[in-house]
N, CA, C and O atoms as a Tinker XYZ file with bonds, in Angstrom:
   368  protein
     1  N     34.215000  103.214000  116.307000    73     2
     2  CA    35.671000  102.702000  115.859000    64     1     3
     3  C     35.569000  102.280000  114.369000    63     2     4     5
     4  O     34.549000  101.635000  114.123000    81     3
     5  N     36.251000  102.461000  113.509000    73     3     6
     6  CA    36.738000  102.452000  112.202000    64     5     7
     7  C     36.900000  101.209000  111.783000    63     6     8     9
     8  O     38.090000  100.924000  111.917000    81     7
     9  N     36.335000  100.382000  111.371000    73     7    10
    10  CA    37.168000   98.872000  110.777000    64     9    11
    11  C     37.939000   99.128000  109.815000    63    10    12    13
    12  O     37.757000   99.877000  108.856000    81    11
    13  N     39.154000   98.241000  110.189000    73    11    14
    14  CA    40.414000   98.305000  109.084000    64    13    15
    15  C     40.056000   96.854000  108.321000    63    14    16    17
    16  O     39.485000   95.913000  108.871000    81    15
    17  N     40.564000   96.888000  106.803000    73    15    18
    18  CA    40.112000   95.440000  106.287000    64    17    19
    19  C     41.411000   95.289000  105.260000    63    18    20    21
    20  O     41.748000   96.223000  104.532000    81    19
    21  N     41.930000   94.331000  105.276000    73    19    22
    22  CA    42.711000   93.888000  103.892000    64    21    23
    23  C     41.899000   92.945000  103.071000    63    22    24    25
    24  O     41.097000   92.151000  103.563000    81    23
    25  N     42.132000   93.062000  101.858000    73    23    26
    26  CA    41.479000   92.457000  100.757000    64    25    27
    27  C     42.150000   92.074000   99.623000    63    26    28    29
    28  O     43.294000   92.522000   99.537000    81    27
    29  N     41.679000   91.213000   98.526000    73    27    30
    30  CA    42.043000   90.886000   97.518000    64    29    31
    31  C     41.167000   91.034000   96.627000    63    30    32    33
    32  O     39.954000   90.869000   96.757000    81    31
    33  N     41.929000   91.449000   95.394000    73    31    34
    34  CA    40.746000   91.666000   94.299000    64    33    35
    35  C     41.184000   90.937000   92.944000    63    34    36    37
    36  O     42.396000   91.034000   92.754000    81    35
    37  N     40.396000   90.133000   91.822000    73    35    38
    38  CA    40.872000   89.604000   90.932000    64    37    39
    39  C     40.782000   90.487000   89.719000    63    38    40    41
    40  O     39.691000   90.870000   89.295000    81    39
    41  N     41.858000   90.792000   89.191000    73    39    42
    42  CA    41.608000   91.775000   88.070000    64    41    43
    43  C     41.312000   90.860000   86.945000    63    42    44    45
    44  O     41.227000   89.633000   86.992000    81    43
    45  N     41.152000   91.736000   85.807000    73    43    46
    46  CA    40.457000   91.175000   84.236000    64    45    47
    47  C     41.033000   90.317000   83.574000    63    46    48    49
    48  O     40.594000   89.516000   82.749000    81    47
    49  N     42.876000   90.650000   84.270000    73    47    50
    50  CA    43.460000   89.695000   83.281000    64    49    51
    51  C     44.304000   88.300000   84.460000    63    50    52    53
    52  O     45.443000   87.845000   84.555000    81    51
    53  N     43.021000   88.056000   85.143000    73    51    54
    54  CA    43.802000   86.830000   86.160000    64    53    55
    55  C     44.770000   87.017000   87.489000    63    54    56    57
    56  O     45.172000   86.110000   88.219000    81    55
    57  N     45.038000   88.432000   87.608000    73    55    58
    58  CA    45.972000   88.832000   88.395000    64    57    59
    59  C     45.533000   89.216000   89.716000    63    58    60    61
    60  O     44.550000   89.957000   89.701000    81    59
    61  N     46.051000   88.876000   91.008000    73    59    62
    62  CA    45.676000   89.376000   92.432000    64    61    63
    63  C     46.080000   90.527000   92.537000    63    62    64    65
    64  O     47.153000   90.800000   91.998000    81    63
    65  N     45.374000   91.518000   93.235000    73    63    66
    66  CA    46.106000   92.896000   93.970000    64    65    67
    67  C     45.533000   92.530000   95.328000    63    66    68    69
    68  O     44.485000   91.916000   95.528000    81    67
    69  N     46.234000   92.918000   96.070000    73    67    70
    70  CA    46.290000   93.246000   97.711000    64    69    71
    71  C     46.242000   94.383000   97.949000    63    70    72    73
    72  O     46.805000   95.178000   97.197000    81    71
    73  N     45.578000   94.790000   99.026000    73    71    74
    74  CA    45.532000   96.279000   99.312000    64    73    75
    75  C     44.670000   95.976000  101.128000    63    74    76    77
    76  O     44.189000   95.019000  101.735000    81    75
    77  N     44.921000   97.594000  101.394000    73    75    78
    78  CA    43.940000   97.823000  103.114000    64    77    79
    79  C     43.395000   99.056000  102.778000    63    78    80    81
    80  O     43.888000   99.868000  101.995000    81    79
    81  N     42.211000   99.179000  103.490000    73    79    82
    82  CA    41.231000  100.298000  103.529000    64    81    83
    83  C     40.160000  100.113000  104.343000    63    82    84    85
    84  O     39.849000   98.989000  104.736000    81    83
    85  N     39.388000  101.384000  104.723000    73    83    86
    86  CA    38.546000  101.266000  106.116000    64    85    87
    87  C     37.158000  101.162000  105.210000    63    86    88    89
    88  O     36.219000  101.594000  105.878000    81    87
    89  N     36.873000  100.857000  104.301000    73    87    90
    90  CA    35.574000  101.361000  103.424000    64    89    91
    91  C     35.736000  100.244000  102.224000    63    90    92    93
    92  O     35.902000  100.717000  101.099000    81    91
    93  N     35.705000   98.797000  102.349000    73    91    94
    94  CA    35.495000   98.133000  100.826000    64    93    95
    95  C     34.807000   98.396000   99.863000    63    94    96    97
    96  O     35.295000   98.283000   98.738000    81    95
    97  N     33.696000   98.750000  100.014000    73    95    98
    98  CA    32.662000   98.837000   98.804000    64    97    99
    99  C     33.238000  100.383000   98.302000    63    98   100   101
   100  O     33.247000  100.378000   97.071000    81    99
   101  N     33.558000  101.255000   98.659000    73    99   102
   102  CA    34.146000  102.653000   98.672000    64   101   103
   103  C     35.574000  102.442000   97.509000    63   102   104   105
   104  O     35.896000  102.885000   96.407000    81   103
   105  N     36.123000  101.513000   98.510000    73   103   106
   106  CA    37.559000  101.313000   97.552000    64   105   107
   107  C     37.444000  100.028000   96.530000    63   106   108   109
   108  O     38.395000   99.857000   95.767000    81   107
   109  N     36.768000   99.472000   96.494000    73   107   110
   110  CA    36.533000   98.667000   95.373000    64   109   111
   111  C     35.848000   99.656000   93.965000    63   110   112   113
   112  O     36.498000   99.652000   92.920000    81   111
   113  N     34.877000  100.254000   94.019000    73   111   114
   114  CA    34.494000  101.348000   93.310000    64   113   115
   115  C     35.720000  102.371000   93.037000    63   114   116   117
   116  O     35.832000  102.535000   91.822000    81   115
   117  N     36.517000  102.988000   93.651000    73   115   118
   118  CA    37.674000  103.739000   93.446000    64   117   119
   119  C     38.495000  102.949000   92.471000    63   118   120   121
   120  O     38.712000  103.600000   91.449000    81   119
   121  N     39.012000  101.764000   92.470000    73   119   122
   122  CA    39.969000  100.691000   91.966000    64   121   123
   123  C     38.901000  100.531000   90.155000    63   122   124   125
   124  O     39.259000  100.749000   88.998000    81   123
   125  N     38.061000  100.238000   90.526000    73   123   126
   126  CA    36.763000  100.248000   88.987000    64   125   127
   127  C     36.558000  101.241000   88.381000    63   126   128   129
   128  O     36.155000  101.130000   87.223000    81   127
   129  N     36.784000  102.653000   89.002000    73   127   130
   130  CA    36.435000  103.851000   88.124000    64   129   131
   131  C     38.066000  104.316000   87.971000    63   130   132   133
   132  O     38.390000  105.469000   87.683000    81   131
   133  N     39.071000  103.174000   88.223000    73   131   134
   134  CA    40.648000  103.881000   87.700000    64   133   135
   135  C     41.200000  105.024000   88.853000    63   134   136   137
   136  O     42.278000  105.612000   88.758000    81   135
   137  N     40.429000  105.161000   89.719000    73   135   138
   138  CA    41.177000  106.132000   90.809000    64   137   139
   139  C     41.927000  105.161000   92.192000    63   138   140   141
   140  O     42.148000  105.589000   93.325000    81   139
   141  N     42.204000  103.793000   91.676000    73   139   142
   142  CA    42.306000  102.941000   92.803000    64   141   143
   143  C     44.274000  102.787000   92.557000    63   142   144   145
   144  O     44.942000  103.772000   92.243000    81   143
   145  N     44.744000  101.730000   92.724000    73   143   146
   146  CA    46.081000  101.847000   92.281000    64   145   147
   147  C     46.542000  101.670000   91.160000    63   146   148   149
   148  O     45.991000  100.971000   90.310000    81   147
   149  N     47.654000  102.299000   90.997000    73   147   150
   150  CA    48.376000  101.981000   89.522000    64   149   151
   151  C     48.037000  100.598000   88.895000    63   150   152   153
   152  O     47.584000  100.283000   87.795000    81   151
   153  N     48.406000   99.911000   89.948000    73   151   154
   154  CA    48.325000   98.358000   89.239000    64   153   155
   155  C     47.187000   97.964000   88.698000    63   154   156   157
   156  O     47.220000   97.326000   87.645000    81   155
   157  N     46.050000   98.254000   89.284000    73   155   158
   158  CA    44.783000   98.060000   88.719000    64   157   159
   159  C     44.364000   98.839000   87.784000    63   158   160   161
   160  O     43.294000   98.469000   87.298000    81   159
   161  N     44.788000   99.742000   87.366000    73   159   162
   162  CA    44.262000  100.846000   86.368000    64   161   163
   163  C     44.048000  100.190000   85.118000    63   162   164   165
   164  O     42.957000  100.316000   84.562000    81   163
   165  N     45.255000   99.283000   84.446000    73   163   166
   166  CA    45.143000   98.749000   83.095000    64   165   167
   167  C     44.607000   97.432000   83.075000    63   166   168   169
   168  O     44.669000   96.867000   81.983000    81   167
   169  N     44.013000   96.705000   84.172000    73   167   170
   170  CA    43.680000   95.538000   84.662000    64   169   171
   171  C     42.037000   95.352000   85.275000    63   170   172   173
   172  O     41.697000   94.572000   86.164000    81   171
   173  N     41.147000   96.315000   84.515000    73   171   174
   174  CA    39.841000   96.529000   85.313000    64   173   175
   175  C     39.113000   95.649000   84.145000    63   174   176   177
   176  O     39.668000   95.252000   83.120000    81   175
   177  N     37.872000   95.450000   84.485000    73   175   178
   178  CA    37.364000   95.434000   86.197000    64   177   179
   179  C     38.061000   94.595000   86.870000    63   178   180   181
   180  O     38.674000   93.607000   86.466000    81   179
   181  N     37.946000   95.041000   87.984000    73   179   182
   182  CA    38.434000   94.024000   89.420000    64   181   183
   183  C     37.372000   93.800000   89.998000    63   182   184   185
   184  O     36.354000   94.473000   89.840000    81   183
   185  N     37.489000   92.761000   90.789000    73   183   186
   186  CA    36.255000   91.877000   91.248000    64   185   187
   187  C     36.820000   91.917000   92.923000    63   186   188   189
   188  O     38.031000   92.107000   93.034000    81   187
   189  N     36.180000   91.785000   93.965000    73   187   190
   190  CA    36.493000   91.898000   95.295000    64   189   191
   191  C     36.343000   90.260000   95.572000    63   190   192   193
   192  O     35.256000   89.770000   95.264000    81   191
   193  N     37.375000   89.368000   96.142000    73   191   194
   194  CA    36.880000   88.226000   95.862000    64   193   195
   195  C     37.406000   87.967000   97.386000    63   194   196   197
   196  O     37.195000   86.798000   97.709000    81   195
   197  N     38.028000   88.732000   98.406000    73   195   198
   198  CA    37.925000   88.027000   99.614000    64   197   199
   199  C     38.850000   89.253000  100.274000    63   198   200   201
   200  O     39.683000   89.972000   99.722000    81   199
   201  N     38.278000   89.219000  102.009000    73   199   202
   202  CA    38.476000   90.481000  102.773000    64   201   203
   203  C     39.140000   89.715000  103.929000    63   202   204   205
   204  O     39.180000   88.495000  103.770000    81   203
   205  N     39.633000   90.173000  104.990000    73   203   206
   206  CA    39.628000   90.281000  106.623000    64   205   207
   207  C     39.630000   91.818000  107.028000    63   206   208   209
   208  O     39.950000   92.851000  106.439000    81   207
   209  N     39.015000   91.446000  108.590000    73   207   210
   210  CA    38.396000   92.810000  109.260000    64   209   211
   211  C     39.136000   92.729000  110.360000    63   210   212   213
   212  O     39.472000   91.707000  110.959000    81   211
   213  N     39.407000   93.954000  110.636000    73   211   214
   214  CA    40.714000   94.494000  111.912000    64   213   215
   215  C     40.206000   95.035000  112.473000    63   214   216   217
   216  O     39.182000   95.555000  112.030000    81   215
   217  N     40.705000   95.291000  114.090000    73   215   218
   218  CA    39.862000   96.742000  114.435000    64   217   219
   219  C     41.304000   97.757000  114.539000    63   218   220   221
   220  O     41.129000   98.951000  114.780000    81   219
   221  N     42.426000   97.336000  114.387000    73   219   222
   222  CA    43.650000   98.019000  114.726000    64   221   223
   223  C     44.091000   98.300000  113.042000    63   222   224   225
   224  O     43.966000   97.408000  112.202000    81   223
   225  N     44.441000   99.214000  112.821000    73   223   226
   226  CA    45.318000   99.477000  111.476000    64   225   227
   227  C     46.201000   98.749000  111.185000    63   226   228   229
   228  O     46.245000   98.010000  110.201000    81   227
   229  N     47.342000   98.945000  112.377000    73   227   230
   230  CA    48.561000   98.493000  112.311000    64   229   231
   231  C     48.400000   96.798000  112.144000    63   230   232   233
   232  O     49.258000   96.122000  111.577000    81   231
   233  N     47.316000   96.305000  112.659000    73   231   234
   234  CA    47.226000   94.795000  112.143000    64   233   235
   235  C     46.735000   94.795000  110.869000    63   234   236   237
   236  O     47.354000   93.921000  110.261000    81   235
   237  N     46.084000   95.230000  110.282000    73   235   238
   238  CA    45.887000   95.511000  108.827000    64   237   239
   239  C     46.818000   95.625000  108.144000    63   238   240   241
   240  O     47.133000   94.805000  107.282000    81   239
   241  N     47.440000   96.680000  108.410000    73   239   242
   242  CA    48.789000   96.469000  107.503000    64   241   243
   243  C     50.004000   95.778000  107.489000    63   242   244   245
   244  O     50.810000   95.898000  106.566000    81   243
   245  N     50.215000   94.916000  108.659000    73   243   246
   246  CA    50.840000   93.886000  108.663000    64   245   247
   247  C     50.534000   92.557000  108.056000    63   246   248   249
   248  O     51.270000   91.831000  107.388000    81   247
   249  N     49.325000   92.395000  108.418000    73   247   250
   250  CA    48.568000   91.166000  107.741000    64   249   251
   251  C     48.790000   91.505000  105.696000    63   250   252   253
   252  O     49.087000   90.619000  104.894000    81   251
   253  N     48.545000   92.934000  105.350000    73   251   254
   254  CA    48.830000   92.878000  104.408000    64   253   255
   255  C     50.055000   92.734000  103.432000    63   254   256   257
   256  O     50.094000   92.424000  102.241000    81   255
   257  N     51.312000   93.150000  104.577000    73   255   258
   258  CA    52.854000   92.882000  104.391000    64   257   259
   259  C     52.882000   91.459000  104.097000    63   258   260   261
   260  O     53.652000   90.991000  103.258000    81   259
   261  N     51.923000   90.644000  104.880000    73   259   262
   262  CA    52.441000   89.211000  104.541000    64   261   263
   263  C     51.565000   88.774000  103.635000    63   262   264   265
   264  O     52.203000   88.000000  102.920000    81   263
   265  N     50.184000   88.850000  103.169000    73   263   266
   266  CA    50.016000   88.489000  102.149000    64   265   267
   267  C     50.315000   88.739000  100.760000    63   266   268   269
   268  O     49.857000   88.160000   99.776000    81   267
   269  N     51.311000   89.869000  100.832000    73   267   270
   270  CA    51.857000   90.239000   99.293000    64   269   271
   271  C     52.884000   89.546000   98.985000    63   270   272   273
   272  O     53.279000   89.308000   97.843000    81   271
   273  N     53.510000   89.078000  100.328000    73   271   274
   274  CA    54.698000   88.075000  100.025000    64   273   275
   275  C     54.295000   86.453000   99.551000    63   274   276   277
   276  O     55.054000   85.705000   98.935000    81   275
   277  N     52.850000   86.109000  100.021000    73   275   278
   278  CA    52.759000   84.731000   99.651000    64   277   279
   279  C     52.861000   84.431000   98.267000    63   278   280   281
   280  O     52.930000   85.305000   97.404000    81   279
   281  N     52.870000   83.487000   98.091000    73   279   282
   282  CA    52.586000   82.780000   96.766000    64   281   283
   283  C     51.056000   83.167000   96.104000    63   282   284   285
   284  O     50.161000   83.736000   96.729000    81   283
   285  N     50.987000   82.732000   94.735000    73   283   286
   286  CA    49.435000   82.851000   94.345000    64   285   287
   287  C     48.529000   81.797000   94.757000    63   286   288   289
   288  O     47.302000   81.736000   94.835000    81   287
   289  N     49.531000   80.932000   95.014000    73   287   290
   290  CA    48.493000   79.210000   95.572000    64   289   291
   291  C     48.193000   79.915000   96.895000    63   290   292   293
   292  O     47.010000   80.101000   97.177000    81   291
   293  N     49.050000   80.283000   97.646000    73   291   294
   294  CA    48.252000   80.848000   98.882000    64   293   295
   295  C     47.362000   81.430000   98.986000    63   294   296   297
   296  O     46.433000   81.180000   99.754000    81   295
   297  N     47.472000   82.619000   98.006000    73   295   298
   298  CA    46.347000   83.607000   97.922000    64   297   299
   299  C     45.115000   82.993000   97.615000    63   298   300   301
   300  O     44.032000   83.384000   98.051000    81   299
   301  N     45.318000   81.819000   96.700000    73   299   302
   302  CA    44.078000   81.465000   95.979000    64   301   303
   303  C     43.513000   80.269000   96.908000    63   302   304   305
   304  O     42.591000   79.603000   96.436000    81   303
   305  N     44.008000   79.942000   98.217000    73   303   306
   306  CA    43.671000   79.174000   99.203000    64   305   307
   307  C     42.921000   80.212000  100.186000    63   306   308   309
   308  O     41.987000   79.766000  100.853000    81   307
   309  N     43.278000   81.570000  100.312000    73   307   310
   310  CA    42.700000   82.362000  101.278000    64   309   311
   311  C     41.449000   82.514000  100.472000    63   310   312   313
   312  O     40.429000   82.282000  101.122000    81   311
   313  N     41.256000   82.871000   99.118000    73   311   314
   314  CA    39.832000   83.126000   98.515000    64   313   315
   315  C     39.221000   82.006000   98.449000    63   314   316   317
   316  O     38.028000   82.234000   98.252000    81   315
   317  N     39.414000   81.015000   98.507000    73   315   318
   318  CA    39.142000   79.622000   98.883000    64   317   319
   319  C     38.219000   79.484000  100.176000    63   318   320   321
   320  O     37.054000   79.092000  100.113000    81   319
   321  N     38.769000   79.794000  101.181000    73   319   322
   322  CA    38.190000   80.070000  102.719000    64   321   323
   323  C     37.284000   80.781000  102.370000    63   322   324   325
   324  O     36.329000   80.020000  102.522000    81   323
   325  N     36.837000   81.809000  101.966000    73   323   326
   326  CA    35.601000   82.509000  101.668000    64   325   327
   327  C     36.048000   84.097000  102.420000    63   326   328   329
   328  O     36.877000   84.233000  103.320000    81   327
   329  N     35.328000   85.083000  101.834000    73   327   330
   330  CA    35.469000   86.399000  102.386000    64   329   331
   331  C     35.058000   86.793000  104.132000    63   330   332   333
   332  O     33.995000   86.687000  104.744000    81   331
   333  N     36.250000   87.215000  104.502000    73   331   334
   334  CA    35.912000   87.559000  105.793000    64   333   335
   335  C     36.886000   86.014000  106.726000    63   334   336   337
   336  O     37.123000   86.041000  107.934000    81   335
   337  N     37.225000   85.024000  105.944000    73   335   338
   338  CA    37.214000   83.730000  106.729000    64   337   339
   339  C     38.949000   84.171000  107.362000    63   338   340   341
   340  O     39.834000   84.805000  106.787000    81   339
   341  N     38.939000   83.685000  108.415000    73   339   342
   342  CA    40.547000   83.268000  108.566000    64   341   343
   343  C     40.610000   84.147000  109.931000    63   342   344   345
   344  O     41.427000   83.597000  110.669000    81   343
   345  N     40.080000   85.265000  110.530000    73   343   346
   346  CA    39.803000   86.201000  111.333000    64   345   347
   347  C     40.562000   85.397000  112.837000    63   346   348   349
   348  O     41.660000   85.612000  113.351000    81   347
   349  N     39.509000   84.463000  113.218000    73   347   350
   350  CA    39.328000   83.950000  113.947000    64   349   351
   351  C     40.843000   82.839000  114.359000    63   350   352   353
   352  O     41.181000   82.516000  115.497000    81   351
   353  N     41.276000   82.590000  113.546000    73   351   354
   354  CA    42.462000   81.273000  113.532000    64   353   355
   355  C     43.370000   82.375000  113.165000    63   354   356   357
   356  O     43.105000   82.117000  111.991000    81   355
   357  N     44.122000   83.279000  113.079000    73   355   358
   358  CA    45.440000   84.158000  112.971000    64   357   359
   359  C     46.023000   84.548000  114.132000    63   358   360   361
   360  O     45.447000   85.194000  115.008000    81   359
   361  N     47.138000   84.179000  114.166000    73   359   362
   362  CA    47.813000   84.625000  115.681000    64   361   363
   363  C     48.963000   84.830000  115.137000    63   362   364   365
   364  O     49.898000   84.035000  115.224000    81   363
   365  N     49.010000   86.336000  114.289000    73   363   366
   366  CA    50.476000   86.952000  113.960000    64   365   367
   367  C     51.183000   87.776000  114.859000    63   366   368
   368  O     52.292000   88.214000  114.553000    81   367
């Protein structure tokens, strides 16, 4: 079964980008080669700074939606919690 990930990238201009994927490494490489999201293309390089893992695609998409509505400060708190952190404590 494929894992699903929600992730945050820190772009070269300091902004944060949130997305989802089934392959973190390939998706980060796609962003940095200019083949990722339109948003990141003009803000390269982008660094993977945080992610969460999900068994279900729907859960990942729901989490992405919620994160995109967070403030920058809330996203920074996720990053400080560490990569992959928060999965066990989340009950959305």
